[in-house]
Structures are given as structure tokens and as C-alpha cells.
C-alpha angles and dihedrals in degrees: 000000000000090000092052091050092051092050091048090052092050091049091050091052091048091051090050090051091057094051093089116105113263114255094018092125093057097066089105088067091061092048092046092050091050092051091047092051092049092049091050091051090048093053091044088055091049090049091050091050091050088058093052126101121237089258092054092049090051091052092050091049091049091049092052092047091048092051092049092047092047092052091048091049091052091050092050091048091050091050092049092049091050091050090048092052091049091053091048093049091051090049091050091051090050090054091048091051091051090051096045098047112345138077092309095051110137091001105080147032128207133205123185133194136155094277106035148019111213124194119186112202113198111152117168092254110031098131134002114243110280093007133108093199114114114236113249092235090057096053090075090055092048090050090062089064096055098084097043092047089053090064093065117082099193136074121308115204117206114195125188129208136190138199121251096263107122118241113244117191122316125099096317129064097196144010087256091066092042093053092052091046089055091052090050091050090056092046090051089053093051092046090051087057092056104265119144110268091204091068096059128096121184124212139164137204099186112208095323102095105048118178091203134027110273091231102110136039090244093053092047089052091053091049089059088080144135128231120204116200116188116198113220094194125061123250096026094140102019 
């Protein structure tokens, strides 16, 4: 009985010894061949460089430097673009907060896509009928846009609108002219607050794009509005 048990034990140990995966002990051959290949390529490169002229060596060095600089430049550009987007997103959130519960509450709407940020300003008393002068009560609301607008580096389009009341006499011969004058008034205000005048573009739609029916005094007042379109990509109006 003891002999049978001893033989069984030896067989069990032998079986355990064969449980390793076949070829597991030859992994060093793969590593060695990789190292050998890399060394061969390295010495081939050294040999090739030893056969080069000084001019060829200079060209190779310049190529390596150019590749390194190009990669570094791409990394810097990517970091700058990411920082720009973060600033824009913060500015957009600031505008949304002003509209939802700040100085622009009940006086503006915002739409955002990949190319533009559009803010429609239509308080009840933006402009008096036939006038390009901004109402004093609206200046406070406009002031809340100054800081967020300063975070955008591209063009900012200011578009004016009028109601359908015809212009009679005065400085303007039509609602077209009046609408552009209103846009310019808003631009002058932003520039007076330190924003870059080179970013602004003025436009006017006259009475031809009403947001509300011109059937009540309140609706006509809201149609005398301003739309601010911020371009999120450079060269949009150039």
C-alpha cells in the first residue's frame, strides 16, 4: 500500500510539472531577437551617417529639428485652442446666467451652436420710436454683456431692427437707415466700455424682420430690438 501511494505521489508531481504552457521558457528568444534587430538598425544608421557628407548631415539635422519644432508647435496650438474654447464656454455660461436671473432676465434670448452665439435683445424700452438713442434703463442690461463679449476674439455682428412706423423727417430717410444707426449706437456703447472696435460689424434689417406682430404698442417696442451674433470661428466676415 505504501508503495502504491508513493508511486501515485510521484505521478501526481510529474503531472503537475507538465502543466506549464508549452514554449513558456523560450520567451527570452523573442526578447533577444528584438534587441538584436534594434542594435543592427542602430549600427546601420551609424554606418550610413559615416558615409554622408557634411551637407547631408546638416540636412538630416535640420529635418530632425524641423520635425521636433513642428510637433511642439502643434501641441502649443492645440493647447491654445483648448484654452480659447474654455474661455468661450465660460462666457456663454455668464450670458445664460444673466438671461436666466440677472440683468438680462426677461429681456433677451440666446441660441448657441458650433459656429455662432446669438443673443437677441428685445427689452420693452430699448429705443424710442424713430430714435437710435439707447434707453437709459437698457444701458444696465447692455453693460452685463461687456465682460463676456470680451472673451471672444472673432467678429461680433450687431444688427438693428425697427417697428413698422414710417420715418417722417429727422436725420433718417427710412427704417433701413434707422436700424443701422441703432446698431452703431450699441457698438459705440461697447467700444466706450473698452471692447475692440475692429471686431464689430454693423447691420440693419429695417422693419422687414419683425419678431412680433406690429399690432400693439408693446409689440412694436419689442420689435425695436438688437441682435448680437458672435462668430466662434475666425474670418467669418472678412
